Phi, psi and omega in degrees: 000135179291156182299321181292316179298319178298316179297317180300316181294327181277326187266330181306316180296341181274344181287137174302143183305326181288341182270327187311315182291350186253007184230138172229139175273118185269309183194158168240120182212127177051045176077017180234128174263121180260127180242139176257127177236153183265006175197142181303333181296329178292325175300320179300323179285333181277327185304320178294344182269354186302318179298317178294320178299317178300316182294315181298319181280347182070032181233081186296339181263005183300133175256159181237137175232137181243137173241140181251122179194165171297133179294137184100345177247139174228019183275214187287351182268026184299334181262005179290134180263071190260341182281163180287144174284153177301132179300327182292346177286340184272001172223199197331319181196180180272359180293154177297114184286345184279350183219127179300144182300328179297323179293317178298314181299315179298319179296316181294319179297318178298316180296314181295325178293335181277352180284125180297136178240153179142189183286139175277140181274000000 
């Protein structure tokens, strides 16, 4: 299984449901995971999750690069801010309004607890 496919399978379930349609995993190259988002606000929602993503993937030195473009396009309009901003940004905070933060934290803790820890062979 390729590194990108493995990362997608491990990280997609961790994305808040409201973010998933606005993010695409483009590539992993030289220790950098490149993500395509359709609005800069989605990058803002992903950045706090980077540490957890590193831990889940077992890549503590992983760097993240974000490109902003309409999903489905990878041409010269990569910096176009054409996608919709998260609706939750227009009220109280940028958090996913469809799920209480306590529920997310509990889900992440459960997931992180399921990651095998110990010496690598």
